[in-house]
TIRO-485951 format. One record per residue (C-alpha): x, y, z; residue number from 1. Coordinates in nm, 4 decimals. Example, Ala and Ser with C-alpha at 12.3 -4.5 7.8 and 13.67 -1.06 7.14 Angstrom:
! residues 2
SITE         u         v         w    k
SITE    1.2300   -0.4500    0.7800    1
SITE    1.3670   -0.1060    0.7140    2
//
This chain:
! residues 357
SITE         u         v         w    k
SITE    0.1830   -6.8515    2.7850    1
SITE    0.2444   -7.2087    2.8974    2
SITE   -0.1090   -7.3323    2.8363    3
SITE    0.0154   -7.6842    2.7949    4
SITE    0.2085   -7.8742    3.0604    5
SITE    0.4887   -7.9757    2.8279    6
SITE    0.8092   -8.1479    2.9213    7
SITE    1.1500   -7.9957    2.9141    8
SITE    1.2032   -8.0890    2.5498    9
SITE    0.8687   -8.1505    2.3729   10
SITE    0.8522   -8.2834    2.0199   11
SITE    0.9665   -7.9931    1.8014   12
SITE    0.8174   -8.1459    1.4860   13
SITE    0.4703   -8.1626    1.6458   14
SITE    0.4944   -7.8049    1.7682   15
SITE    0.6119   -7.6927    1.4241   16
SITE    0.3204   -7.8778    1.2612   17
SITE    0.0755   -7.6940    1.4883   18
SITE    0.2469   -7.3632    1.4063   19
SITE    0.2034   -7.4346    1.0357   20
SITE   -0.1749   -7.4451    1.0855   21
SITE   -0.2097   -7.1227    1.2878   22
SITE   -0.0817   -6.7712    1.2356   23
SITE   -0.1254   -6.6412    1.5904   24
SITE    0.1084   -6.7683    1.8658   25
SITE   -0.1757   -6.7860    2.1208   26
SITE   -0.3702   -7.0059    1.8813   27
SITE   -0.0603   -7.2234    1.8418   28
SITE   -0.0403   -7.2770    2.2171   29
SITE   -0.4110   -7.3570    2.2400   30
SITE   -0.4030   -7.5952    1.9455   31
SITE   -0.0966   -7.7671    2.0893   32
SITE   -0.2723   -7.8204    2.4233   33
SITE   -0.5888   -7.9775    2.2746   34
SITE   -0.6769   -8.1803    1.9664   35
SITE   -0.7877   -7.9643    1.6723   36
SITE   -1.1542   -7.9298    1.5855   37
SITE   -1.2467   -8.1343    1.2819   38
SITE   -1.4095   -7.9736    0.9829   39
SITE   -1.6623   -8.1446    0.7599   40
SITE   -1.7211   -8.0148    0.4092   41
SITE   -2.0864   -8.1005    0.3495   42
SITE   -2.0900   -7.9522    0.0019   43
SITE   -1.8564   -8.2264   -0.1236   44
SITE   -2.0969   -8.5021   -0.0155   45
SITE   -2.2996   -8.4553   -0.3344   46
SITE   -2.0064   -8.5599   -0.5542   47
SITE   -1.9485   -8.8658   -0.3349   48
SITE   -2.3166   -8.9525   -0.3733   49
SITE   -2.2777   -8.9393   -0.7511   50
SITE   -1.9959   -9.1936   -0.7347   51
SITE   -2.2099   -9.4191   -0.5135   52
SITE   -2.4901   -9.4092   -0.7701   53
SITE   -2.2377   -9.4831   -1.0468   54
SITE   -2.1051   -9.7889   -0.8622   55
SITE   -2.4542   -9.9272   -0.7989   56
SITE   -2.5573   -9.8496   -1.1582   57
SITE   -2.2608  -10.0382   -1.3058   58
SITE   -2.3121  -10.3304   -1.0693   59
SITE   -2.6811  -10.3455   -1.1628   60
SITE   -2.5921  -10.3376   -1.5346   61
SITE   -2.3559  -10.6326   -1.4864   62
SITE   -2.6210  -10.8307   -1.3026   63
SITE   -2.8852  -10.7522   -1.5643   64
SITE   -2.6645  -10.8471   -1.8614   65
SITE   -2.5478  -11.1671   -1.6934   66
SITE   -2.9091  -11.2609   -1.6113   67
SITE   -3.0664  -11.1639   -1.9444   68
SITE   -2.8111  -11.2437   -2.2142   69
SITE   -2.5584  -11.4812   -2.0583   70
SITE   -2.6701  -11.7692   -2.2830   71
SITE   -2.7068  -11.5800   -2.6132   72
SITE   -2.3505  -11.4958   -2.7161   73
SITE   -2.1080  -11.5954   -2.4453   74
SITE   -1.7942  -11.4305   -2.5873   75
SITE   -1.9545  -11.0894   -2.6436   76
SITE   -2.1336  -11.0979   -2.3090   77
SITE   -1.8129  -11.2023   -2.1337   78
SITE   -1.6241  -10.9113   -2.2887   79
SITE   -1.8983  -10.6611   -2.1997   80
SITE   -1.9096  -10.7923   -1.8434   81
SITE   -1.5328  -10.7638   -1.8205   82
SITE   -1.5423  -10.4021   -1.9306   83
SITE   -1.8284  -10.3268   -1.6900   84
SITE   -1.6349  -10.4936   -1.4098   85
SITE   -1.3327  -10.2764   -1.4855   86
SITE   -1.5502   -9.9638   -1.4974   87
SITE   -1.7029  -10.0620   -1.1628   88
SITE   -1.3581  -10.1005   -1.0045   89
SITE   -1.2567   -9.7603   -1.1417   90
SITE   -1.5737   -9.6080   -0.9946   91
SITE   -1.4982   -9.7746   -0.6580   92
SITE   -1.1472   -9.6295   -0.6608   93
SITE   -1.2826   -9.2817   -0.7408   94
SITE   -1.5459   -9.3175   -0.4681   95
SITE   -1.2854   -9.4229   -0.2114   96
SITE   -1.0625   -9.1301   -0.3121   97
SITE   -1.3526   -8.8862   -0.2816   98
SITE   -1.4454   -9.0205    0.0634   99
SITE   -1.0835   -8.9873    0.1784  100
SITE   -1.0734   -8.6333    0.0425  101
SITE   -1.3931   -8.5402    0.2286  102
SITE   -1.3649   -8.7235    0.5598  103
SITE   -0.9863   -8.7300    0.6080  104
SITE   -0.8072   -8.4636    0.4048  105
SITE   -1.0943   -8.2144    0.4193  106
SITE   -1.0844   -8.2122    0.7999  107
SITE   -0.7281   -8.0875    0.8176  108
SITE   -0.6768   -7.7233    0.9117  109
SITE   -0.3568   -7.6615    0.7175  110
SITE   -0.4118   -7.5623    0.3534  111
SITE   -0.0620   -7.6746    0.2553  112
SITE   -0.1055   -8.0201    0.4084  113
SITE   -0.4381   -8.0619    0.2312  114
SITE   -0.2736   -7.9546   -0.0968  115
SITE    0.0094   -8.2074   -0.0594  116
SITE   -0.2141   -8.4964    0.0468  117
SITE   -0.4471   -8.4339   -0.2444  118
SITE   -0.1488   -8.4538   -0.4786  119
SITE   -0.0473   -8.7887   -0.3259  120
SITE   -0.4047   -8.9163   -0.3415  121
SITE   -0.4398   -8.8193   -0.7082  122
SITE   -0.1161   -9.0016   -0.7859  123
SITE   -0.2351   -9.3189   -0.6126  124
SITE   -0.5685   -9.2983   -0.7955  125
SITE   -0.3917   -9.2644   -1.1314  126
SITE   -0.1686   -9.5665   -1.0581  127
SITE   -0.4675   -9.7751   -0.9448  128
SITE   -0.6761   -9.6872   -1.2500  129
SITE   -0.3818   -9.7644   -1.4779  130
SITE   -0.3487  -10.1079   -1.3186  131
SITE   -0.7209  -10.1744   -1.3617  132
SITE   -0.7168  -10.0697   -1.7276  133
SITE   -0.4138  -10.2923   -1.7990  134
SITE   -0.5804  -10.5925   -1.6334  135
SITE   -0.9022  -10.5362   -1.8321  136
SITE   -0.7477  -10.4769   -2.1745  137
SITE   -0.4958  -10.7605   -2.1615  138
SITE   -0.6186  -11.1154   -2.1295  139
SITE   -0.2867  -11.2371   -1.9931  140
SITE   -0.2380  -10.9632   -1.7372  141
SITE    0.0669  -11.1320   -1.5830  142
SITE    0.2532  -11.1101   -1.9120  143
SITE    0.1386  -10.7490   -1.9440  144
SITE    0.2761  -10.6706   -1.5987  145
SITE    0.6091  -10.8324   -1.6875  146
SITE    0.6240  -10.6361   -2.0123  147
SITE    0.5328  -10.3192   -1.8271  148
SITE    0.8115  -10.3909   -1.5779  149
SITE    1.0663  -10.4298   -1.8560  150
SITE    0.9512  -10.1071   -2.0188  151
SITE    0.9715   -9.9323   -1.6816  152
SITE    1.3260  -10.0603   -1.6327  153
SITE    1.4332   -9.9251   -1.9710  154
SITE    1.2621   -9.5942   -1.9073  155
SITE    1.4222   -9.5797   -1.5639  156
SITE    1.7678   -9.5621   -1.7209  157
SITE    1.6535   -9.3110   -1.9808  158
SITE    1.4637   -9.0883   -1.7359  159
SITE    1.6937   -9.0774   -1.4353  160
SITE    1.6529   -8.7037   -1.3782  161
SITE    1.2694   -8.7016   -1.3781  162
SITE    1.2668   -9.0076   -1.1513  163
SITE    1.5083   -8.8455   -0.9059  164
SITE    1.2906   -8.5337   -0.9169  165
SITE    0.9874   -8.7468   -0.8305  166
SITE    1.1796   -8.8914   -0.5355  167
SITE    1.2692   -8.5327   -0.4467  168
SITE    0.8975   -8.4499   -0.4472  169
SITE    0.8373   -8.7308   -0.1961  170
SITE    1.1262   -8.5986    0.0138  171
SITE    0.9783   -8.2471    0.0088  172
SITE    0.6416   -8.3805    0.1267  173
SITE    0.7942   -8.5850    0.4081  174
SITE    1.0787   -8.3630    0.5320  175
SITE    0.9262   -8.0254    0.4399  176
SITE    1.2342   -7.8201    0.3560  177
SITE    0.9759   -7.5848    0.2071  178
SITE    0.6039   -7.5777    0.1393  179
SITE    0.3684   -7.3897   -0.0884  180
SITE    0.3574   -7.0307    0.0366  181
SITE    0.7080   -7.0286    0.1874  182
SITE    0.9698   -6.7752    0.0887  183
SITE    1.2960   -6.9546    0.0130  184
SITE    1.6392   -6.9175   -0.1381  185
SITE    1.8011   -7.2104   -0.3184  186
SITE    2.1261   -7.1587   -0.5047  187
SITE    2.0913   -6.8025   -0.6380  188
SITE    1.7144   -6.8318   -0.6750  189
SITE    1.4874   -6.6431   -0.4362  190
SITE    1.1102   -6.6396   -0.4343  191
SITE    0.7786   -6.7536   -0.2913  192
SITE    0.6825   -7.1152   -0.3568  193
SITE    0.3590   -7.1198   -0.5577  194
SITE    0.3577   -7.4833   -0.6719  195
SITE    0.5318   -7.8128   -0.5946  196
SITE    0.4371   -8.0794   -0.8457  197
SITE    0.5745   -8.4268   -0.9102  198
SITE    0.8755   -8.3091   -1.1130  199
SITE    0.9579   -7.9463   -1.0352  200
SITE    0.8965   -7.6528   -0.8047  201
SITE    0.7690   -7.3127   -0.9168  202
SITE    0.8793   -6.9874   -0.7511  203
SITE    0.7382   -6.6366   -0.7829  204
SITE    1.0688   -6.4521   -0.7872  205
SITE    1.1469   -6.1518   -0.5695  206
SITE    1.4526   -5.9357   -0.6198  207
SITE    1.6370   -6.0755   -0.9187  208
SITE    1.8656   -5.9187   -1.1770  209
SITE    1.6800   -5.5906   -1.2148  210
SITE    1.5745   -5.5152   -0.8559  211
SITE    1.7828   -5.4544   -0.5456  212
SITE    1.5072   -5.5011   -0.2864  213
SITE    1.2578   -5.7720   -0.1957  214
SITE    0.9907   -5.6620   -0.4416  215
SITE    0.8478   -5.9312   -0.6759  216
SITE    1.0217   -5.9213   -1.0114  217
SITE    0.7248   -6.0588   -1.2066  218
SITE    0.9251   -6.3606   -1.3223  219
SITE    0.8477   -6.7269   -1.2553  220
SITE    1.1287   -6.9713   -1.1751  221
SITE    1.1112   -7.3490   -1.2140  222
SITE    1.3733   -7.5928   -1.0877  223
SITE    1.3724   -7.9746   -1.0567  224
SITE    1.2820   -8.1186   -0.7177  225
SITE    1.6038   -8.3221   -0.7197  226
SITE    1.7896   -7.9959   -0.6465  227
SITE    1.7055   -8.0340   -0.2755  228
SITE    1.9372   -8.3360   -0.2532  229
SITE    2.2563   -8.1422   -0.3272  230
SITE    2.1754   -7.7800   -0.2436  231
SITE    2.1038   -7.6036    0.0838  232
SITE    1.7543   -7.4544    0.1126  233
SITE    1.7201   -7.1268    0.3030  234
SITE    1.3629   -7.0910    0.4296  235
SITE    1.2483   -6.7493    0.5493  236
SITE    0.9085   -6.8797    0.6622  237
SITE    0.9679   -7.1159    0.9527  238
SITE    0.6147   -7.1411    1.0999  239
SITE    0.7401   -7.1568    1.4570  240
SITE    0.9144   -6.8177    1.4194  241
SITE    0.8005   -6.6331    1.1046  242
SITE    1.0369   -6.3360    1.1349  243
SITE    1.3790   -6.2360    1.0053  244
SITE    1.6257   -5.9827    1.1385  245
SITE    1.6866   -5.6737    0.9331  246
SITE    1.9034   -5.3680    0.9906  247
SITE    1.9553   -5.0091    0.8797  248
SITE    2.2888   -4.8251    0.8912  249
SITE    2.3710   -4.4552    0.9092  250
SITE    2.7150   -4.2942    0.9177  251
SITE    2.7563   -4.0453    1.2016  252
SITE    3.0503   -3.8492    1.3366  253
SITE    3.2443   -3.9459    1.6486  254
SITE    3.1363   -3.6154    1.8042  255
SITE    2.7670   -3.7082    1.7857  256
SITE    2.5636   -3.7751    2.1008  257
SITE    2.5664   -4.1531    2.0622  258
SITE    2.3287   -4.2144    2.3529  259
SITE    2.0755   -3.9793    2.1988  260
SITE    2.1190   -4.1408    1.8557  261
SITE    2.0622   -4.4892    1.9982  262
SITE    1.7544   -4.3856    2.1967  263
SITE    1.6007   -4.1969    1.9047  264
SITE    1.6542   -4.4778    1.6526  265
SITE    1.5202   -4.7416    1.8891  266
SITE    1.2076   -4.5383    1.9684  267
SITE    1.1229   -4.4739    1.6022  268
SITE    1.1621   -4.8395    1.5063  269
SITE    0.9492   -4.9485    1.8028  270
SITE    0.6742   -4.7121    1.6929  271
SITE    0.6871   -4.8496    1.3392  272
SITE    0.6748   -5.2113    1.4551  273
SITE    0.3880   -5.1526    1.6917  274
SITE    0.3241   -5.3027    2.0334  275
SITE    0.1201   -5.5913    1.8925  276
SITE    0.4084   -5.7250    1.6878  277
SITE    0.6471   -5.7054    1.9821  278
SITE    0.3945   -5.8952    2.1938  279
SITE    0.3791   -6.1647    1.9271  280
SITE    0.7571   -6.1891    1.9251  281
SITE    0.7477   -6.2426    2.3033  282
SITE    0.4892   -6.5178    2.2593  283
SITE    0.6877   -6.6879    1.9863  284
SITE    0.9973   -6.6656    2.2041  285
SITE    0.8058   -6.8391    2.4834  286
SITE    0.7070   -7.1122    2.2381  287
SITE    1.0718   -7.1590    2.1462  288
SITE    1.1636   -7.1794    2.5154  289
SITE    0.9527   -7.4968    2.5394  290
SITE    1.1610   -7.6684    2.2720  291
SITE    1.5198   -7.7952    2.2443  292
SITE    1.6178   -7.4558    2.0957  293
SITE    1.5396   -7.2697    2.4191  294
SITE    1.9006   -7.1439    2.4360  295
SITE    1.8346   -6.9020    2.1490  296
SITE    1.8262   -6.5329    2.2368  297
SITE    1.5308   -6.3577    2.0744  298
SITE    1.4962   -5.9852    2.1443  299
SITE    1.1500   -5.8494    2.0808  300
SITE    1.2639   -5.4845    2.0892  301
SITE    1.4925   -5.3195    1.8339  302
SITE    1.8570   -5.2879    1.9317  303
SITE    2.1083   -5.0203    1.8305  304
SITE    2.4812   -5.0772    1.8045  305
SITE    2.7781   -4.8754    1.6814  306
SITE    3.0650   -4.9970    1.4704  307
SITE    3.3818   -4.8299    1.3506  308
SITE    3.3572   -4.7758    0.9771  309
SITE    3.6379   -4.8179    0.7276  310
SITE    3.6357   -4.4412    0.6795  311
SITE    3.6482   -4.1734    0.9479  312
SITE    3.2873   -4.2194    1.0606  313
SITE    3.0890   -4.4441    1.2922  314
SITE    2.8128   -4.6746    1.1709  315
SITE    2.4930   -4.6440    1.3738  316
SITE    2.3073   -4.9730    1.3185  317
SITE    1.9516   -5.0461    1.4274  318
SITE    1.8469   -5.4109    1.4123  319
SITE    1.4858   -5.5265    1.4278  320
SITE    1.2567   -5.8197    1.3503  321
SITE    1.0158   -5.8112    1.0586  322
SITE    0.8033   -6.0446    0.8500  323
SITE    1.0016   -6.1476    0.5395  324
SITE    0.7381   -6.0232    0.2945  325
SITE    0.7161   -5.6860    0.4728  326
SITE    1.0905   -5.6268    0.4992  327
SITE    1.1228   -5.3984    0.1951  328
SITE    0.8284   -5.1726    0.2748  329
SITE    0.9144   -5.1464    0.6446  330
SITE    1.2761   -5.0615    0.5688  331
SITE    1.1789   -4.7877    0.3227  332
SITE    0.9432   -4.6250    0.5743  333
SITE    1.1991   -4.6493    0.8528  334
SITE    1.4770   -4.4898    0.6482  335
SITE    1.2589   -4.1857    0.5774  336
SITE    1.1455   -4.1497    0.9397  337
SITE    1.4911   -4.2076    1.0879  338
SITE    1.6621   -3.9692    0.8499  339
SITE    1.4049   -3.6958    0.9121  340
SITE    1.4297   -3.7280    1.2916  341
SITE    1.8084   -3.7449    1.2976  342
SITE    1.8474   -3.4469    1.0663  343
SITE    1.6174   -3.2476    1.2939  344
SITE    1.8898   -3.2539    1.5624  345
SITE    2.2005   -3.1156    1.3864  346
SITE    2.3685   -3.0227    1.7162  347
SITE    2.3478   -3.3774    1.8566  348
SITE    2.3627   -3.5822    1.5361  349
SITE    2.6475   -3.4985    1.3003  350
SITE    2.6334   -3.6540    0.9544  351
SITE    2.9129   -3.6774    0.6949  352
SITE    2.9412   -3.3661    0.4860  353
SITE    2.8342   -3.3828    0.1248  354
SITE    3.1887   -3.4238   -0.0022  355
SITE    3.2834   -3.6887    0.2549  356
SITE    2.9919   -3.9315    0.2287  357
//
């Protein structure tokens, strides 16, 4: 598994970034040992070519007007040239943004990173175009900038919450407490992140007021990005280990064959998980062993334990690893299989009687 001669404590953030771009642990190890292959989106070159033609067309129009009519009506020509100059600068900004999107952002493997960088790029383009428009429309652009600064200061006091949410958006991009596609819990809200814009985050809720499991409720939740500054975020989708522990409990009598119960429950859960998933857990555990969290104990096989219940029965508990989005379906299938197999051995597995459950 150690395809890369890493040190005792390699950079966890780099390893996590590689894990965010690959779903398979073997691919994570390979990508971490060699630079990723770059992708080039040729289809987007046509749009960049259109911007190039627009820039040259506007520049040619400026040259032609300045050469042909510069002496006829100076004020009108000067104004037209000013507007054409502003349009040319806007076209240059759009061209530069398109080239960055094609040659830099488009080569990234991770869909979430591309999504976030495009959002940042669009914001920078909007700010740049706004600055160009202000400088073109106002003759005294310095006074316009000062006025704009005063207006911004006033709005800053009036719009403290949206501004803090925008800063929260920057924090989410940089620190990544969650990303688009992650399953999270924040306050009492649980769901899959489907959008992170400049002001708020949108969740596709699972569970909720009307459901007891992890099934999507059909509701959409929005909360301001500033929430991340004062609330803990529980992320179920850490790319370096995309599993959560889950467990199923059954009440059995003290007279039951506990060794048989443990063996039977473990075997059924192993069959449901499949050998491939357990192999992946082993590989992810090996990845974790290369990081500063190598002291963690990660069991790839299900474990069974017994606990004294508050009543007169024992709790037989089987604990296993599962993908967060598959937890509800896996648990439902396991309950049916476990209950059927345990009930098939009434001499070795004694359940509470109907009036004592």
